[in-house]
NUGUTI-498774 format. One line per 10 residues: their letters; for each residue x, y, z of C-alpha. Coordinates in steps of 0.001 Angstrom, whole numbers, plus 500000, padded with zeros to 6 digits. Last residue first. Example, Ala and Ser with C-alpha at 12.3 -4.5 7.8 and 13.67 -1.06 7.14 Angstrom:
% NUGUTI-498774
SA) 513670,498940,507140  512300,495500,507800
//
This chain:
% NUGUTI-498774
VFNAQGQPED) 481781,478554,515887  481527,476733,512378  481237,473323,513876  481220,470297,510842  477956,468619,510003  474868,467787,511220  472742,470468,509565  475561,472994,508008  476625,475184,510086  476056,479085,509275
LCLGTAADYR) 478911,480058,507422  476857,481726,504456  478968,483242,501545  477144,486703,500603  473801,488709,501524  472632,489939,497990  474370,487622,495731  473643,484499,497615  476217,481780,498022  475800,478479,500377
SVDTLVASEE) 473601,477494,497208  476663,477445,495144  477818,474070,496589  481281,473500,495268  482969,476429,496475  486689,476873,495367  489778,476620,497300  492471,479136,498357  495527,479398,500293  497448,475966,499992
DAQALLGAAY) 496280,475635,496481  492853,474711,494749  490954,472708,497181  487603,471810,496292  485227,473302,499196  482038,472456,500560  482779,468983,502127  481678,469756,505540  485526,469524,506638  486458,472143,504093
LARFQHEYVS) 483727,474590,505444  485165,473708,508659  488607,474461,507615  487481,477770,505961  485965,479209,508741  488887,478195,511187  491673,479862,508908  489170,483132,508444  487133,483784,505171  488019,486100,502196
VGYQGITRFG) 485730,485802,499689  486496,485492,495718  485079,486540,492672  486636,489513,491860  489664,487998,492669  489364,485472,489650  490505,488903,487652  493965,488894,488963  494784,485037,488755  493294,485257,485048
ARDLKGALLR) 495533,487985,484218  498468,485477,485499  497263,482459,483718  495064,479998,485182  495474,476541,483767  495823,474326,486675  492598,472333,486398  491309,473892,489445  492201,477569,488480  490674,477030,485107
ECLAEGAGLP) 487143,475772,486501  487210,478579,489051  487598,481179,485818  484622,479573,484276  482644,479896,486864  483511,483421,488205  482147,484858,484918  478890,484041,486574  479241,481779,489582  481786,479828,490670
IYVTRTNSDI) 482727,481591,494057  486310,481412,495138  487152,480679,498889  490218,482614,499961  491921,482451,503248  492544,484200,506058  494782,484955,509044  494361,488647,509235  497164,490738,510311  496943,493300,507364
LHFREAVTRF) 500587,495337,507288  502515,491996,507202  506155,492006,508722  507384,488571,510035  508856,487390,507004  510567,490627,505804  511615,491136,509162  513601,487706,509049  514860,488477,505457  516357,491588,506421
PINCGDIGHE) 517589,490647,510082  520109,493554,510250  522923,492412,512581  522313,488713,513906  523219,488446,517564  519917,486779,518296  518094,489063,516468  519261,492956,515692  518949,495854,517889  517606,498276,515946
LSSITESQDI) 516381,496304,512873  514646,493961,515371  513221,496657,517641  511927,498129,514481  510126,495200,512990  508821,493844,516197  505757,492198,514158  503344,494131,516935  505274,497652,516844  502775,499674,517783
ENARLSRLIS) 501270,497305,520627  502762,498699,523801  501233,502376,523783  497840,500784,523074  495794,502655,526008  497961,505794,525625  497521,505807,521990  494207,505229,522109  493802,507866,524431  495610,510390,522407
FYRRIAEPSA) 493691,509622,519334  490442,510207,521423  491489,513252,522985  492351,515096,519680  489272,513948,517969  487182,515171,521060  489272,518588,520985  488406,518705,517181  484468,518255,517803  483209,516024,515269
PSGFAALAEE) 482215,513488,517558  479993,516087,519814  479733,515729,523370  483180,516620,524496  484085,514691,527533  481707,511819,527577  482164,511764,523841  486026,511168,524105  485548,508856,527084  483368,506800,525210
AASVNIRQLM) 485379,507022,522164  488689,505413,524048  486714,502766,525136  485300,501970,521741  488760,501700,520110  489987,499556,522731  486772,497225,522653  487493,497255,518779  489271,493753,518035  487725,492269,520749
PVASVGHFIT) 484311,492752,518959  481464,494955,520900  478874,492644,521968  475965,492837,519503  473054,495179,519040  474466,497263,521855  474766,501045,521506  473277,503798,519191  474871,506470,517528  472148,508437,515370
VVSEEARRKG) 473825,510521,512106  470804,513167,511805  470667,515052,508355  467516,517583,509009  469589,519849,511315  472346,519863,509089  470274,521316,506089  469990,519469,502860  472408,519909,499795  475677,519831,501919
ERNCRGAAQL) 477065,517195,499254  477765,514580,501827  474476,514888,503458  475500,511587,505270  477996,509115,503914  480713,511023,505744  478995,510531,509097  479880,506935,508523  483494,508204,508476  482966,510342,511728
ISDLGALERY) 481679,506995,513684  484824,505000,512281  487285,507776,513322  485639,507984,516796  485986,504363,517092  482665,501964,517481  479248,502426,518754  476937,501511,515892  476207,504162,513259  472702,505220,512112
VAPFDVDVGA) 472823,507569,508692  470390,509729,507829  469700,511710,504302  472067,509504,502333  475307,510361,499944  477267,507799,498587  480868,508261,497346  482714,505279,498964  485631,506861,500861  486427,504124,503751
EILSTSVVRC) 483131,503953,505437  481098,501781,503166  483446,498513,504451  482360,499363,508139  479492,496552,508075  476625,497547,506325  473071,497625,506452  471474,499792,503458  467704,501148,503421  466986,502391,499784
PLGAELRRRI) 463251,503195,498679  463641,505445,495416  464272,508658,495095  466072,508501,491702  469877,509472,492989  469262,507222,496129  468112,504410,494093  470914,504525,491188  473485,504892,493686  472382,501879,495574
DEFALRRDHP) 471969,499678,492560  475704,500767,491311  476873,499978,495101  475338,496721,494940  476784,495861,491778  480364,496629,492538  479572,494441,496096  478747,491391,493749  482023,491472,491953  484015,492075,494986
TMLTTLHCRG) 482637,489167,496439  479967,488929,499391  481268,487945,502941  483256,491420,502774  479694,492689,503680  476918,495157,502407  473334,494315,502267  470454,496168,500398  466846,496584,501297  464898,498426,498714
EEPLLDFLTR) 461858,496736,498871  462196,493751,501193  461098,495678,504486  464003,495329,507135  464139,492424,509643  466373,490246,507305  468864,493013,506783  469341,493495,510647  469986,489999,511490  472571,489934,508303
ASQRTNVVCL) 474357,493358,509670  474708,491896,513017  476271,488541,511835  478725,490922,509935  479783,492697,512761  480351,496324,513957  477031,498004,512298  476946,500741,509924  472947,501685,509069  472258,503947,506054
VQRHAALQRA) 469019,505117,505289  466472,506312,502685  462472,505952,502938  463188,506245,506822  460633,504259,508933  462145,501077,507866  465278,502319,509926  463543,502763,513113  461632,499392,513152  464797,497791,512406
LQGADTKGID) 466643,499463,515335  463681,498521,517567  464253,494631,516724  467659,494597,516875  468196,496035,520084  468980,499174,521483  471436,501083,523728  471657,504345,523880  469944,507012,521441  472854,509470,520717
RFTVRRFVDA) 472382,511991,518346  474519,513963,516123  473725,516647,513313  475418,516633,510114  476728,519075,507528  478729,520788,509689  481312,521809,506759  479331,524879,505920  479486,526204,509627  483714,526797,508679
QRIQEPCLET) 485790,524798,510996  487898,523707,508787  488512,527156,507344  489232,528716,510429  491820,526137,511334  493753,526846,507989  494600,523669,505808  498118,523076,505051  499211,521854,508412  502868,521541,508665
VTRSGAYESL) 505093,519313,510815  508354,520140,512380  511710,518438,511672  513689,518011,514798  515282,514860,514754  513429,512509,511683  512937,509093,513356  511692,510600,516864  510367,513493,515184  507924,511331,513247
LDDLKPQTAT) 506948,509210,516280  505681,512589,518155  504156,513975,515454  501827,511194,514610  498509,512381,516407  495879,510921,514077  494042,513282,511765  490509,513023,511644  489315,514547,508085  492430,513092,506096
CLVASVGFRD) 495805,513462,504471  499357,513030,505779  501769,514610,502976  504870,513163,502828  507672,515178,501011  510660,512796,500016  514161,513912,499751  515557,510500,500656  517171,511024,504179  515033,512762,506361
VLSAIAATCP) 511569,512370,504457  511988,508533,503639  513314,507938,507061  510331,509597,508637  507687,508010,506664  509443,504463,507469  509734,505382,511107  506180,506396,510759  504810,502964,509114  507317,500804,511587
RLHSIPLMQA) 505408,502574,514626  502306,502413,513719  502046,498726,512793  499802,497625,515312  497724,501062,514965  496913,500251,511359  497357,503092,509216  493543,503956,508932  494154,507592,510474  496100,508730,507536
EDFVVVSNAI) 492949,508779,505131  495129,509395,502053  498860,509248,502469  500457,511696,499864  504205,510868,498872  505965,513358,497050  508629,512254,495093  512496,512605,495460  513286,509026,496640  509800,506839,496127
SHLKRCKSPR) 511363,505774,492320  514314,504114,494558  512278,501709,496536  510404,500027,492717  512969,497221,492653  512278,496328,496433  509163,494113,495487  510770,492058,492531  514209,491902,494658  512615,490286,497392
NSYISEFFQV) 513908,491631,501159  510436,493537,501740  509901,496256,504578  509537,498820,502518  507479,497054,499779  505211,495734,502593  504901,499680,503354  503709,500780,499954  502060,497508,498720  499808,497252,501715
ATTVIIPADW) 498584,501107,501875  497762,500554,498344  498884,502309,495344  498039,504968,492806  501464,506362,491184  501457,509734,488939  504506,510727,487163  505433,507014,485839  508374,504559,486346  507184,502523,489528
NETARVKEYQ) 509902,499895,489174  507759,496837,488963  504507,498458,487934  506475,500520,485055  507566,497330,483728  504043,495837,483165  502956,499403,481410  506343,499330,479691  505663,495756,477746  501999,497034,476845
GTSGNEPVEY) 503498,500033,475238  506047,498169,473306  502987,496458,471946  501979,492418,472783  503047,489935,470297  501452,487371,472661  499545,489448,475350  501672,491717,477746  499922,491462,481128  498702,494338,483735
VANSHHELVN) 496026,493912,486112  495377,496112,488856  493168,494346,491274  496201,493308,493638  497636,496932,493321  499404,499326,491500  497405,501740,489796  499826,504029,487090  498523,507562,485858  500604,509379,483369
EEGFIGRFVK) 499415,506999,480303  495958,507091,480749  495622,511056,480990  495943,513420,483374  492450,514622,484183  490292,511883,483870  493228,509286,484749  493404,510866,488051  489473,510309,488768  489704,507122,487683
ATQEIISTYP) 492909,506281,489939  490762,507858,492887  487956,505328,492123  490222,502689,491706  491696,503243,495231  488405,503158,497152  487914,499326,497773  491605,498607,497089  492169,500046,500475  494108,502129,502369
IVYIIRDMGH) 495302,504615,499790  498906,505850,499200  499271,508417,496088  502837,508403,494837  503577,511742,493125  506495,511921,490642  510115,513275,490234  510737,516309,492423  512519,519405,490771  511491,521626,494058
EIAHRLAFAI) 508789,523799,492810  507465,521294,490465  506839,518812,493153  505402,521240,495383  502827,522506,492469  502219,518869,492043  501727,517833,495685  499485,520714,496375  497208,519808,493320  496948,516505,494373
STLTKGGGTP) 496109,516970,497840  493459,519528,496630  491946,517585,494110  491319,514512,496991  490558,516614,499771  487681,518594,498256  485912,519976,501364  483339,517177,501351  484528,515575,504508  486615,518009,506527
VTLTFFGKPL) 489743,518832,505869  493138,517999,507367  496262,518197,505323  499450,517383,506900  502927,517901,505933  506326,516503,506345  509056,517917,504853  510551,519419,501890  511219,523055,501701  508216,525619,501713
FAKKLCSARI) 506894,526620,497935  503872,524226,498260  502426,526435,501111  500845,529124,498960  499181,526146,497097  497460,524765,500359  495807,527893,501115  494485,528517,497402  492912,524770,497741  491275,525544,500806
QRRLLNLEGG) 490076,528760,499437  488710,526771,496480  486806,524270,498797  485405,526991,500695  483830,528816,497421  482633,525081,496449  480967,524969,499912  479168,528245,499486  477737,527901,496404  478129,528297,493049
KDQFRRDQEE) 480268,526367,490182  481841,528894,488308  485463,527525,488641  484437,524213,486852  485980,524444,483851  488781,526575,485088  489710,524168,487402  490267,521228,484763  492267,523627,482847  494547,523954,485571
LRDWLERLSS) 495080,520197,486277  495847,519745,482604  498535,522556,483281  499690,520806,486231  500278,517793,484159  502078,519410,482021  504636,520900,484217  504788,517530,485835  506167,516519,482495  503909,513986,480149
HPLAADNQPK) 504663,510211,479980  505611,508806,476334  506262,505342,477603  509920,504251,476767  511342,502377,473866  513451,499885,474964  511111,496720,474025  512751,496108,470910  515896,495594,472769  514650,492182,474322
MFQETDLYDA) 517966,490374,475741  520442,493516,475742  517695,495907,477301  516214,493484,479265  519758,492742,480786  520197,496628,481363  516571,496980,482980  516824,493987,485452  520096,495134,486551  519489,498742,487089
DVLCSYLMRI) 516305,497538,488983  517860,495504,491423  520823,498046,492038  519076,500860,492809  516360,499134,494603  519660,497436,496690  520611,501064,497423  517090,501706,499134  517194,498537,500880  520874,499080,502259
LFSDSLHSAG) 519456,502904,503570  516697,501708,505318  518497,498922,506789  521463,501747,507424  519339,504060,509558  518010,500971,511484  521292,499930,512102  522765,502844,513407  525080,505791,512148  527128,503430,510353
VKDPRVTKPL) 526418,504502,507002  525816,508553,507232  526770,509549,503702  527718,506290,501405  531139,505129,501736  532744,504605,498467  536866,503871,499139  538181,501236,496831  536723,501659,493425  536927,498602,491241
SLIMEYPPVQ) 539312,497991,488698  538000,496304,485245  538702,493921,482832  541722,491382,484389  540534,492451,487682  537786,490126,487234  540115,487317,487951  537328,485176,489714  537862,484900,493719  539753,481903,494710
KEHVKRIRGF) 537918,480137,497660  538097,480092,501198  536916,483206,501803  534218,482593,499723  532530,480598,502654  533076,483695,504951  531443,486007,502600  528452,483326,502650  528073,483455,506415  528526,487122,506738
MTGDGPQDTI) 525409,487457,504561  523496,484894,506553  522516,481613,505040  525224,479951,506843  527820,478234,504662  531049,479516,506340  530447,480415,509906  528630,483199,511561  530026,484126,514783  532716,487158,514331
PNGLDPLGGH) 530655,488837,511423  527265,488359,512707  524321,488094,510164  522904,490511,507693  520147,488454,507209  519805,487812,503315  518171,490577,500725  516881,488453,498154  517576,486007,495988  518904,487824,492901
HGAICCAAWY) 520443,491082,494107  521233,489356,497697  524930,489321,497645  525228,492277,495817  522900,494465,498161  524782,492747,501521  528280,493254,500179  527273,497122,499455  526224,497833,503157  528787,495367,504533
GMQPDARISE) 531809,497385,503274  532038,499324,506448  534765,498255,508597  536462,495668,505800  536341,498271,503285  537915,496689,499985  537612,492874,501371  534067,493402,502195  533366,494993,498808  535078,492003,497478
YAGASAHDVT) 533101,489451,499476  530009,490914,498124  531095,491001,494545  532411,487071,495090  528980,486162,496613  527081,487057,493408  528034,484532,491041  527084,481490,492866  526886,479003,489844  524014,476888,488627
MGGQLRKQFA) 525153,473852,486778  525793,473906,482935  523289,474847,480295  526342,477001,477969  525503,480044,480091  526482,477756,483283  529704,476473,481312  530696,480476,481443  529810,480683,485333  532404,477518,486078
NSCKGVDHAL) 535205,479055,483853  534634,482370,485988  534372,486090,485000  530703,486018,486580  531774,486703,489785  532628,490480,488613  528574,490193,488823  527589,492928,490984  530828,495015,491243  530289,497536,488566
GLLQGAAREG) 526490,498206,489429  527117,498239,493116  530142,500701,492788  527769,502930,490632  525403,503128,493291  527498,504111,496078  529141,506962,493552  525739,508353,492872  524733,508565,496334  522718,511973,496821
FAAAFNGSLA) 519408,510773,497305  518039,510755,493511  521699,510241,492336  520920,506690,493394  518977,506107,490402  521662,507810,488014  524315,505515,490007  522489,502242,489200  521824,503116,485685  525354,503948,484919
ATGELHALVT) 526613,500948,486867  524364,498652,485236  525527,499678,481875  529160,499191,483112  528764,495910,484559  526916,494520,481503  529220,495871,479250  532306,494454,481366  530364,490961,481531  530020,490869,477656
QKRGDESIHA) 526988,490496,476131  526439,487908,473548  523958,487477,470683  522612,483965,469839  519054,484575,468979  517976,483623,472440  520451,486039,473740  523643,485414,475576  524075,486689,479034  527107,487676,481110
YYEKTM) 529979,486918,479010  533592,486471,479457  536588,487447,477000  540207,486212,477642  542548,488744,477448  545354,488336,474696
//
């Protein structure tokens, strides 16, 4: 009689056999991998991943015994079945719980090394569990193009790893908690298209030349939705209806090509919530999933199946429309952790829209474009780079995706229509804070964007108190939200409203000022600031002036190259809005920073390895961080934040609390954090955060004060 081996035992005593779990996981994993043509590879991973559970040691583990390495056996069998190319499967299986390891070197790695080949050599010395008593593994499964290059293999392995991890989780969840197995009632993409058309019918009679051009842009884009999958750009001036046009193209394109979902990637959480709100209003709450640091999905005690499914959807992106951040998207692609990689297979066969594409950080431009190119070239994705100021990325995309071309969706003649010229630029040259403040005070409503937080605070103090407002990242998200609400109220009511802000207001914030001042910065930043002036086109361009000024403060080190490129482009072409100036700016910027576009050495590490290690998954994941700011968080115990801070310090903050407390946090640089702590102003919560103990150091209007306390620590 064949011995029965079990994979899981539920809380109520039910037992799932290893064979049932392997076959269930294989079916799911194969279905996921079929989205990019690798069903057989996905099935093999599902069948092999837990063969190590066919051991007496693991069966004792199920009864409370010692932890057992059950993953290495399946990895070893993958190499034994295909010594030349089996590493793709071995790596996925070896890391399906602990994370993708560095692949290592098959010749020099020793038993016990943390690499995948080290683990394989250790298993070689032991007897593989007798899994062949319950199933036989396929012997000759090789994914298409495996072995073409280490970089190509790294993307393929991560995508197959995602299929395995998600399938493993889902099959296990289905057995352990069968009551949670019901799927959310998502609408089809065709049903979502019908909802979008209904929305358009309600607003199609809106008059005005601007609305006519918005409709023309959308019609032009939809004509190209039937083109083959690939790279697209959507270059639309501010106010041209970029968001709704891009989602319309994405839906129509996805329906035409039988694609699975739309993924909308946005640079910052500060604008992601307003985009998700627009989409939910059109497509319904159940069809739009937000996934970012401020989106909280938690299942309460005795929670519903729908609540459980919402949490699971954030883990594997099982929804028709995903709205996420660039940080979440790219850091997941280069992660090695199961929890982050689980959703990657859901990107395959999807339309991915990169909103404000010019904000891809230049220090990580190569890994970002390599990832986009790989998704398009290998995994059935269509990518749409969406912005008013299109960066030059064609060369990088073609480097990693062969001869594929990039198609612009918006005709040049429409982009250059006079109606989109909503402002007039002027340059007043060098000025000081006092002169600038007097000019701002002469306006009833005006926005001024400066390069540093110190400059913003200095100007704010010089303005008349009535209607003045200050915006900075030293304010909590909660207080910034209240400030924006007050700004919009004042603008609509015609009340005095003089706003001084750092660049945070430029990233898609929907406000409309009659006049804007912008300190000299990168050309893209100047144009983003200009997008807050006469945003709805209700005034004449000659009356809506964007003033460029120089020298309120020294140009910050991180912005000097951008400013230099902007100065050269402006000297050659005059207006920041000139298409020639924009192209020259990005060309100069790329030239000046040519050696900085892979600061973390992500691509070079994946192409050539590190210290003899082929495909260093773990090392790359540790190094790659899209936002390279060495910051820590200071939580402000005011308002609703007070109780949250008390629970944080007491160690009683739950998952939902951790997400909510972010609304009362301020990010500061490491040296600023240390100075606050040395001055006795912080109560340490953990290695990355603390609570402000002296609330007089925080003002809702101006944020956290980092000035040096009298006679205490140095804040320089």
